[in-house]
N, C-alpha and C positions, 0 to 999 in steps of 0.2 A: 295258337291264335285263339283268343277268347270269342265268346258269342257276340254277334253284332248287337248294338244297343236295342234295336227294335225287338230282337228275339228274347232279350232279357225281360223286356216288358211283356211279351207274349207269354212267357213261362210264368211270370208273376201273376198275371191275370188268370191263366189256366189253373194255377195252384188255388187261387181264391175260389174259382168256380168248382173245382173238383173236391175241395175241402168243405164246400157248402156255405162259405162266407158270401158267395154270390149264387143265387138260385135261378132256376128257369123262370123267365118273365121279369126278373129284376132289371131296372134301368141302370146301365153302366154310367160311370162318371163321364163328363164331357171331355172333349179333346183338351180344352184349356185346363180343366181340373187334373187330368192325367199328366199333362205337361208339367204343371206345378208340383204335383205329388212326387213325380219320379225325376224331376230336373232334366227333362228331355224336350227337344224341340217338337213343335206340332207336326212337322213332317215325319219325325221318328215315330210319334204316337200314331199317326195316320197309317204308316207302314205296318205297325203292330196290329192295328184294328183290321186292316185288309187281310192279314194272315189269319187272324181269328175268325173272320167272316168266311174265308175260303174253307176253313176246317169246321165250319158250322158251330162255332162256340158263341158267336154273336150275330146280330142282324141289325143293320142300320135302317131306321124308318124315317123317311123324309119329313122334316118339320117336327119330329118328336124326339129323336135321339137314338141311342144304341142300346139294344136289349139282349139279355142272355137267352140263348136258344138251346144251350147244351142240356141234354138229359143224361144224367150219369148212367152208365151201364153197370150192372152187377159184375164185380170182379170175377173173371173166370179162372178156374184152376189152371196152373201152368201146364202146358203140354210138352215142353222141351222139344218142340218141333218148329222149324223155320221153313216158310214157303220160299222157294227160289223159282223165279220166272225169267227165262232168257228167250231171246228171239230164235236162236238155234242152239243145238246141243252137241252134235256128233262130230264136228269137223272144225277146221280153221283154228281160231284162238279159244273157242268155247270150252273144250275139254280142260284146258289149263285153268281157266277162270273157275270152273265148277270144282276142280280138284282143290284149288286154294280155299274155296268156301267150305267144302266138305271137311277138309283137314281141320280147320279151326273149330267148326261146329262139333265134330266128333271128339276133339280134344277136350271140349267143354261140356260133354254129356248131352249134346243136342243131336237130333236126327234132321234130315232134310227131305222135304216134299218138293219134288222137281216137276216143272212143266215148261213147255216151250211153245212159242206163239207163231213161228214162221213169219214174224213181223206183220201179223194181221190183228187188227183191233178186236175182232169178234173172239179170237182165240184168247187174247189177253183178258177180256171180260169173263169168259167162262172159267179160266184158270183162277182168277182172283176171287170170283164168287164161290167157287168150290173150296178154296183154301179157307176163306173166312167162315164158311158154314161148318167145315170139319174141325176148325179150331187150331190156331197157330199162335206162337208167341211173337212173331215178327215176320217181315217180308223183305226179301232182296229181289229187286225187279230191274231187268233191263227194259227200258221203255220201248214201246212199239210205235214206229213211225213218229219219233219225237219231234220231227221238223214240221208236223202238221197238227192242227187242232185235234184233240183227242176226246172221244165221247165217254171215256172211262174215268175221268177225273173224280166223279162222284163216289166211285168205289174207294179211291184213296182217302177221300174225306170221311167215308164211313169207317175205314180202318182207323183213322185218327180219333174218331168219336169213341171207338172201342178200345182206345189206348194201345193199339197195335202199331209199333214203330215200323217205319218203311225207310229203306235206303235204296236209291236208284244206283245202278252201275252202268258204266260206259257213256251214259248220257243222262238227261233229265228233262222233265216237262217244264218249260219256262213259266207256264200258267199256274203252277202250284209250288208252294214253298216247302220242299222236303229235301233232306240231305242227299248228297250223291258222292260216289267215289268213281273217278274217271280220269282219263288223260285231260290235261289242259289243252283242249283241242284248238283253241285260237293260237296258242303258242306252238302247237304242232304244225299248223299251216304256215306260220311264220318261219319256223326252223327249216322246214322242207324247202320253202321258196328261197330263203336266205342262202341255203347251201348251193343252189344253182346260181344265184347272183354272185356269190364269192368265186365261183368257177368261171365267171365272165359272161354268163348268159344274160341277155337283155330282153329277148322276146320269149316269154315263158307262158305256156298254156297251162290250164288247170282242168281237172276232171273231178267233180264233186257230187255227192249224193244229196238229192233234193228232199227226200222224205224223212231223213234223220237229222237231228240237230247237230250232230258232229260235222256233217257236211257243210252246214251254214257257218259254223265256228271256224272250220279249217279254211273255208273260203275267205272269211274275215281276216284270218292270219296271213293268207296269201296276199290280200290287198294291203295289209299293214307293211309287209316286206317290200312290195313294189313301190308303195308311196314313200317309204323311208328312203329307198334308193333313187327316188325321183324318176322312176320308170313309168312309161305310159301304160294305162290300163285299157285293154281291148276286150270288150264284151264278146267279140266274135271268137276269141281264143279260149273261152270258158264253156265247157260242156257239163250240163246237169243231167243226171239220170236218177231213176227211182229203182226200188227193189225189183219191180216187175220188168224194168228195162234190161236188167243185167243179162238175162238169157238171150236177149236180142242183139247185144253189142257185136258179137262176131259176125253177124250177117248184115250189119249196117256200117260197113267200113267207110263209106263216103261221109256219113255224118261225123265220124271221128276225124277223118283226115282233113275235112274242111276246117275244123277247129285248130288243128295243128299247123295249118298253112303258115309258113314263114317263121315258125318257132324252132328254137334249138333246145329248149328245155320244157319239161313237163312235170307238174306236180300231180300225183295220182292219189285219190281218196284212200285206197288201201291196196295191199298186195294181191288180193283176190282179183280185183279189177285190173291191176297192172298186168297180171298174167294174160288176161284176155286181150288187153291192148297190145301186148307184145306180138300176139298172133296177127293182129290187124297190121301192125307196122311191118312185120316180116313179109306179109302177103303183098304189101306195097313197095317192097324192097327199100324200106327205111331202116337203117341200122341203129342199134343201141350199143354204145353211146356215140358212135361216129357222127350220126346225123341228128339224133335227138337224145339228150340226157334225161334220165328219169329218176325222180325221187318219190318214194312211196311211204306208206304208213302201216305199221303193225309188226314189222320184222318177224313175220310168221315163217314157218318152214318153207312156204312157197317162195320167199325171197331168195333162199339159197338154191332152190331147185330150178329157177329160171335159167334159160340158156345163157343170158348175161345176168349174173347175180345182182339183186337189187340193193341199192342204197336205200335204207328204210328207217323210219322212226320207230323206236321200240314201243310195243304195247306191253305193259308190265302185267301180263294176264294173271299168272298165279299169285303174284304179290297183290294185285288189285282185288282178287277174290278173297285172299286172306284178310286184307284190310277191311273190306266191306263186311265180312262176317264178324271180325273182331269189334268193329264199330257198332254193328247192330246189337251185339251182346251187351256192349256198354250202354246203348240206348234203352235196352230192356230194363236194366237196373237203375239207370240214371237218365230220365227223359230230357234233361237239360243239356246233355253232352253235345258238344259241337262235332258232328260226325262227318262233315263234308271234307273230302280230300281230293285235290287236283294234282295228279302226278305231272312233274315237269318232263318235257321231251328229251330223249337221248337218241342221237343218230348213230346208226351202224353203217360204216362205209363199206361199199363193195365196188362193183365194176361198172355200174350203170351211169356214172357221171364222168364226162370228159371236160377237162379244163380248157376254156378258150383263151385264157390269159394266165400268166404266172400268178401263183398265190400272192395275195396282198396287193396286186396291181389293179 
């Protein structure tokens, strides 16, 4: 898939700025002029200018026009080091992601500087500042609390000013236009919910993460599937939780059980959460899948270790890491490369779903 039209214009203007054809303080062509010069709609031109403004290449001044604000950095010598920032590192799906990244970097003569944030914005800030100060050729970052406004977006804009490419993994910040490599999380939510619908379930609860963008997208996919099947949507059957809430879930069974009331199916944000919910269900003598069928996400080792093995959407963890690293290296040599990849969902069937009707009925 080629670059979107607005990104083609972004790269053309960046080239002119970085080559010195357009200098700091110069007035940029008007939207109408750019539209005519590049045969693009004004809406496309406006999208391009928004991206350039986000990355501090231009500034719009009311009643005056758009001006170049980019100050070229002296080209730094290559370090053959890539900064990698993830939320966690030692468990769940993260070791496979990091292994995939490290394999590709090593094969290409690069080393990896690794940091993790515990999903805290202050840790993300410290890690990014440290890496930019020490010198890196690129960044692979798993966003911190991507479902919330983030105070660190200026650091990513600074990386762009220094011509340091950035790729997000697992999620992305909607407020900034940078490439990402992740699951297609909306399709993930749809696939998980659709599996329960195909099994005859009509009252389906959902548990989603509120402070990460994946949770919002998976919820959107859950709604897509219910609406397509013409099923009623009940807010009372949806439970939202944050990173901090996760440790409290086993001691708040009433909060969970209220959301499941009357439901025979459950879409769960990921396997880690599903394992905790299993304990709550078992304590309330609710059986999986006889009373509630469960579909989860990530297909981690936990999915097989559950008392009732989980039907779960695959997270392509090592492949995702390899793809992100490979695409970052392409960006280092070719800044115009279209590096975004959304992996399509694949479902692994186990024993946590019971059919209420015959297949196809």
